[in-house]
C-alpha positions in Angstrom: 23.9 -16.1 18.4 22.8 -14.8 14.9 23.7 -11.3 13.9 20.8 -9.1 12.9 21.4 -6.7 10.0 19.6 -3.5 9.7 17.4 -3.1 6.6 19.4 -1.5 3.8 16.8 1.3 3.4 17.8 2.5 6.9 21.3 3.3 5.9 20.9 4.6 2.3 20.6 8.3 1.6 18.8 7.6 -1.7 16.4 4.7 -2.0 16.0 2.4 -4.9 12.6 1.1 -5.8 13.5 -2.1 -4.0 14.5 -0.2 -0.8 11.2 1.8 -0.9 9.2 -1.4 -1.4 11.0 -3.0 1.6 10.4 0.0 3.8 6.7 0.2 2.9 6.3 -3.5 3.4 7.9 -3.1 6.9 5.5 -0.2 7.6 2.5 -2.4 6.6 3.7 -5.3 8.7 4.4 -3.0 11.7 0.7 -2.0 12.0 1.9 1.5 13.0 0.8 4.8 11.5 3.3 6.2 9.0 4.5 8.9 11.4 5.0 6.4 14.3 6.9 3.9 12.1 9.1 6.6 10.7 9.9 7.9 14.2 10.7 4.4 15.4 13.0 3.7 12.4 14.6 7.2 12.2 13.0 7.9 8.8 11.3 11.0 7.4 7.6 10.2 7.3 7.2 12.3 4.2 9.7 10.1 2.4 7.5 7.1 3.0 4.5 9.0 1.8 6.2 10.2 -1.4 7.4 6.7 -2.2 4.0 5.2 -1.6 2.4 7.7 -4.0 5.2 7.1 -6.5 4.8 3.4 -6.5 1.0 3.5 -6.6 1.2 5.8 -9.7 3.7 3.4 -11.3 1.4 0.4 -10.6 -1.6 2.2 -11.9 0.1 3.0 -15.2 1.1 -0.6 -15.6 -2.2 -2.3 -14.8 -5.2 -2.7 -16.9 -8.3 -3.9 -15.1 -9.4 -7.4 -15.9 -12.6 -7.9 -17.9 -15.7 -7.9 -15.6 -14.1 -5.7 -13.0 -16.9 -3.9 -11.2 -17.3 -0.2 -11.1 -16.2 1.5 -7.9 -18.5 4.4 -7.1 -16.5 5.8 -4.1 -13.0 5.6 -2.7 -12.7 6.7 0.9 -9.2 7.2 2.1 -9.0 6.7 5.9 -6.1 7.6 8.2 -3.9 5.9 8.9 -5.2 2.8 7.1 -7.2 1.0 5.6 -8.9 2.4 2.5 -12.6 1.8 2.1 -14.0 1.0 -1.3 -17.8 1.3 -1.7 -19.0 -0.9 -4.6 -22.1 -0.2 -6.7 -23.8 -3.2 -5.0 -23.5 -1.4 -1.7 -20.8 -3.6 -0.2 -17.8 -1.9 1.5 -14.3 -3.4 1.1 -11.6 -2.3 3.5 -8.0 -2.9 2.4 -4.5 -1.9 3.5 -3.1 1.0 1.5 -0.3 -1.2 0.1 -2.0 -3.9 -1.9 -1.2 -5.3 -5.4 -3.6 -3.7 -7.8 -4.3 -7.0 -9.7 -5.0 -8.7 -6.4 -7.4 -5.9 -5.5 -9.2 -6.1 -8.9 -9.7 -9.9 -8.5 -10.9 -9.4 -5.0 -13.5 -6.8 -6.0 -14.6 -8.8 -9.0 -15.1 -11.9 -6.7 -17.1 -9.8 -4.2 -19.3 -8.4 -6.9 -20.2 -11.9 -8.2 -21.0 -13.2 -4.7 
């Protein structure tokens, strides 16, 4: 019978960026609200929220929108997920809170061209 190992982020007092990404990926895959996932895993929900904000800020600093990326006129955060993006053309895009910024930019550009 194979042994199952706990995710490293569950046993570390201080997370690395890799640990935080793994925890947030597990959160996204779980389909649970942040607080429910944190309780299930024995984590502090605020720790997940802080790392999510930190990683999003880091990605935003590193990414330049591709040419032709449409203008977003409204960003509607929804709890617990997804985020709604209202495009100038009137279309609404719903995405999970954890999405690669370049993937999102390409998705929005494709929708605007459609």
